[in-house]
SERO-808898 format. One record per residue (C-alpha): residue number from 1; residue in three letters; z, x, y. Coordinates in steps of 0.05 Angstrom, whole numbers, plus 5000, padded with zeros to 4 digits. Last residue first. Layout:
N
{num = NUM, residu = Ala, z = Z, x = X, y = Y}
...
This chain:
60
{num = 60, residu = Unk, z = 6561, x = 1464, y = 0655}
{num = 59, residu = Unk, z = 6632, x = 1442, y = 0636}
{num = 58, residu = Unk, z = 6644, x = 1496, y = 0584}
{num = 57, residu = Unk, z = 6654, x = 1441, y = 0535}
{num = 56, residu = Unk, z = 6589, x = 1408, y = 0555}
{num = 55, residu = Unk, z = 6548, x = 1473, y = 0544}
{num = 54, residu = Unk, z = 6579, x = 1485, y = 0476}
{num = 53, residu = Unk, z = 6564, x = 1413, y = 0456}
{num = 52, residu = Unk, z = 6489, x = 1423, y = 0477}
{num = 51, residu = Unk, z = 6485, x = 1488, y = 0441}
{num = 50, residu = Unk, z = 6515, x = 1453, y = 0376}
{num = 49, residu = Unk, z = 6583, x = 1470, y = 0353}
{num = 48, residu = Unk, z = 6614, x = 1517, y = 0301}
{num = 47, residu = Unk, z = 6591, x = 1580, y = 0335}
{num = 46, residu = Unk, z = 6552, x = 1618, y = 0284}
{num = 45, residu = Unk, z = 6531, x = 1560, y = 0239}
{num = 44, residu = Unk, z = 6519, x = 1514, y = 0298}
{num = 43, residu = Unk, z = 6475, x = 1567, y = 0333}
{num = 42, residu = Unk, z = 6437, x = 1582, y = 0266}
{num = 41, residu = Unk, z = 6423, x = 1506, y = 0256}
{num = 40, residu = Unk, z = 6402, x = 1494, y = 0329}
{num = 39, residu = Unk, z = 6357, x = 1555, y = 0327}
{num = 38, residu = Unk, z = 6324, x = 1532, y = 0263}
{num = 37, residu = Unk, z = 6314, x = 1462, y = 0296}
{num = 36, residu = Unk, z = 6282, x = 1491, y = 0356}
{num = 35, residu = Unk, z = 6233, x = 1536, y = 0318}
{num = 34, residu = Unk, z = 6201, x = 1587, y = 0363}
{num = 33, residu = Unk, z = 6261, x = 1630, y = 0375}
{num = 32, residu = Unk, z = 6250, x = 1688, y = 0424}
{num = 31, residu = Unk, z = 6315, x = 1692, y = 0462}
{num = 30, residu = Unk, z = 6279, x = 1669, y = 0524}
{num = 29, residu = Unk, z = 6245, x = 1611, y = 0489}
{num = 28, residu = Unk, z = 6310, x = 1585, y = 0462}
{num = 27, residu = Unk, z = 6338, x = 1589, y = 0532}
{num = 26, residu = Unk, z = 6280, x = 1550, y = 0561}
{num = 25, residu = Unk, z = 6289, x = 1496, y = 0507}
{num = 24, residu = Unk, z = 6365, x = 1494, y = 0521}
{num = 23, residu = Unk, z = 6350, x = 1481, y = 0592}
{num = 22, residu = Unk, z = 6364, x = 1537, y = 0643}
{num = 21, residu = Unk, z = 6422, x = 1523, y = 0690}
{num = 20, residu = Unk, z = 6448, x = 1593, y = 0680}
{num = 19, residu = Unk, z = 6515, x = 1629, y = 0663}
{num = 18, residu = Unk, z = 6545, x = 1595, y = 0606}
{num = 17, residu = Unk, z = 6483, x = 1571, y = 0567}
{num = 16, residu = Unk, z = 6452, x = 1641, y = 0580}
{num = 15, residu = Unk, z = 6512, x = 1676, y = 0553}
{num = 14, residu = Unk, z = 6509, x = 1633, y = 0488}
{num = 13, residu = Unk, z = 6433, x = 1648, y = 0481}
{num = 12, residu = Unk, z = 6451, x = 1722, y = 0487}
{num = 11, residu = Unk, z = 6502, x = 1713, y = 0431}
{num = 10, residu = Unk, z = 6451, x = 1678, y = 0391}
{num = 9, residu = Unk, z = 6403, x = 1733, y = 0399}
{num = 8, residu = Unk, z = 6452, x = 1786, y = 0380}
{num = 7, residu = Unk, z = 6475, x = 1746, y = 0320}
{num = 6, residu = Unk, z = 6402, x = 1739, y = 0296}
{num = 5, residu = Unk, z = 6393, x = 1816, y = 0303}
{num = 4, residu = Unk, z = 6456, x = 1826, y = 0262}
{num = 3, residu = Unk, z = 6434, x = 1777, y = 0207}
{num = 2, residu = Unk, z = 6366, x = 1809, y = 0203}
{num = 1, residu = Unk, z = 6397, x = 1877, y = 0191}
């Protein structure tokens, strides 16, 4: 169950990275992560790249 909820939160963060100009810190807060490094670890584990790299690849 925890992995499912984490996956949903990370997918929401991914959508926010694509569709907003919010900073990564603001996005992390919106998807209710308190630990930035833990979020970074989970994001990279799920998507294979960091949130910053993801945003750069999408040209945002």
